[in-house]
VMD Tcl script that draws the C-alpha trace (Angstrom):
set ca {
  {156.22 99.60 136.34}
  {154.56 97.70 133.61}
  {153.87 94.03 133.77}
  {153.11 92.21 130.34}
  {150.61 89.45 130.32}
  {151.07 86.89 127.26}
  {146.99 87.15 126.64}
  {147.61 85.80 122.82}
  {148.72 82.52 123.88}
  {146.20 79.76 124.48}
  {146.73 76.50 126.12}
  {147.62 73.74 124.07}
  {147.21 69.86 124.38}
  {150.14 67.82 123.57}
  {149.02 64.99 121.42}
  {152.24 62.69 121.51}
  {152.01 61.74 125.22}
  {148.27 61.16 124.79}
  {149.01 58.78 121.91}
  {151.56 56.89 123.86}
  {149.11 56.57 126.90}
  {146.14 55.28 124.59}
  {148.59 52.78 122.82}
  {149.77 51.39 126.26}
  {146.40 51.17 127.54}
  {145.53 49.30 124.22}
  {148.36 46.83 124.72}
  {147.68 46.45 128.55}
  {143.86 45.39 127.70}
  {144.69 42.97 124.74}
  {147.20 41.17 127.16}
  {144.84 40.99 129.86}
  {142.13 39.71 127.58}
  {144.72 36.91 126.21}
  {145.51 36.08 129.71}
  {141.85 35.56 130.66}
  {141.19 32.67 128.08}
  {139.55 29.89 130.18}
  {140.67 26.60 129.47}
  {138.78 24.09 131.81}
  {140.88 21.20 130.77}
  {143.51 19.24 132.11}
  {146.54 19.16 130.60}
  {146.94 15.94 128.01}
  {149.11 15.25 124.96}
  {146.80 16.10 122.24}
  {147.16 14.57 118.82}
  {148.51 16.84 115.91}
  {146.31 18.05 113.25}
  {147.06 20.62 110.19}
  {143.57 22.04 110.45}
  {142.99 22.45 114.18}
  {140.45 25.20 115.19}
  {139.49 26.42 118.77}
  {135.92 26.59 119.14}
  {135.29 29.23 121.80}
  {131.38 29.03 121.96}
  {131.25 25.63 123.55}
  {130.19 25.35 127.06}
  {131.58 22.30 128.76}
  {135.02 20.58 128.26}
  {135.62 16.95 128.75}
  {139.25 15.42 129.47}
  {140.08 11.79 128.86}
  {143.79 11.07 129.70}
  {145.60 8.11 128.60}
  {144.57 5.75 131.23}
  {140.96 6.45 130.37}
  {140.12 8.68 133.29}
  {137.50 11.14 132.75}
  {137.14 14.75 133.81}
  {134.14 17.36 133.43}
  {135.70 20.77 133.59}
  {138.45 19.24 136.19}
  {135.92 17.38 138.17}
  {136.66 13.46 137.86}
  {133.62 11.81 136.70}
  {132.92 7.66 136.27}
  {131.79 6.64 132.72}
  {128.42 5.19 134.07}
  {127.33 8.89 135.42}
  {128.71 11.10 132.49}
  {125.55 11.43 130.50}
  {123.75 12.51 133.51}
  {126.30 14.97 134.72}
  {126.37 16.38 131.15}
  {122.50 16.81 131.04}
  {122.56 18.65 134.48}
  {125.34 20.74 133.34}
  {124.14 21.69 129.96}
  {120.50 21.95 130.80}
  {120.96 25.81 131.02}
  {121.94 26.49 127.44}
  {119.66 26.37 124.24}
  {122.45 24.57 121.99}
  {124.91 22.81 124.46}
  {128.49 21.90 123.09}
  {131.39 20.02 124.22}
  {135.23 20.38 124.06}
  {136.61 16.90 124.20}
  {140.35 16.97 125.16}
  {141.36 13.24 124.53}
  {145.03 11.90 125.10}
  {146.56 10.87 121.79}
  {147.54 7.54 123.58}
  {143.82 6.77 124.34}
  {142.23 3.85 122.69}
  {139.60 4.26 120.00}
  {137.07 1.97 122.05}
  {137.52 4.31 125.25}
  {136.74 7.34 122.93}
  {133.87 6.08 121.67}
  {132.51 5.17 124.83}
  {133.04 8.64 126.01}
  {131.09 10.19 122.71}
  {128.45 7.64 123.33}
  {127.93 9.04 126.65}
  {127.96 12.57 125.28}
  {125.27 11.39 122.87}
  {122.94 9.92 125.54}
  {123.02 13.21 127.24}
  {121.43 14.87 124.12}
  {124.64 17.02 123.23}
  {125.19 16.83 119.42}
  {127.98 19.47 119.11}
  {131.15 17.99 119.80}
  {134.54 19.59 119.06}
  {137.33 17.28 119.20}
  {140.27 19.13 120.38}
  {144.08 18.97 118.81}
  {147.33 20.52 119.05}
  {148.13 22.63 115.85}
  {150.56 20.83 113.48}
  {153.91 22.98 113.64}
  {155.15 21.97 110.22}
}
mol new
graphics top color blue
foreach p $ca { graphics top sphere $p radius 0.5 }
foreach p [lrange $ca 0 end-1] q [lrange $ca 1 end] { graphics top cylinder $p $q radius 0.2 }
display resetview
C-alpha cells in the first residue's frame, strides 16, 4: 500500500484575516487615544467662536464659573492665592501655559482679575477656551 504525501504544497499565510485584525487594532487604539484626552476643567458654559482652537501643550487649566469661583485643575482656589498656586504648579516647566475656561456669563472685570493673577504668576501664555460655533 502506497501513501501519497503532498510534498509539493507549501504552507500559506492568509492575508485577509491578518488585514482585518490590523484594522481592528488600529480602530481600537484610535478610540482609546481619543478617550484618554485629558480635560482638567470643570463644566462651564463657554462662549462661542468661529475660530476656536484647542491648545494641548498648555500645562494648567483654570476654570471660572458664572459666580466667579476659581478652580485650578478642579481644586477650588481663592483669588488672593491664585498667583502663588500658579507659580508653584508651573515652576517645573520651561514655558508654562494656562488654559482658561471662563463662563460666558462671567463679568469682564472678574475675568481681568483672574488674568492679572496669571500675569503676576509669571505666565505669559494664556489660551481663552471657547466652544466652536456650529453655524
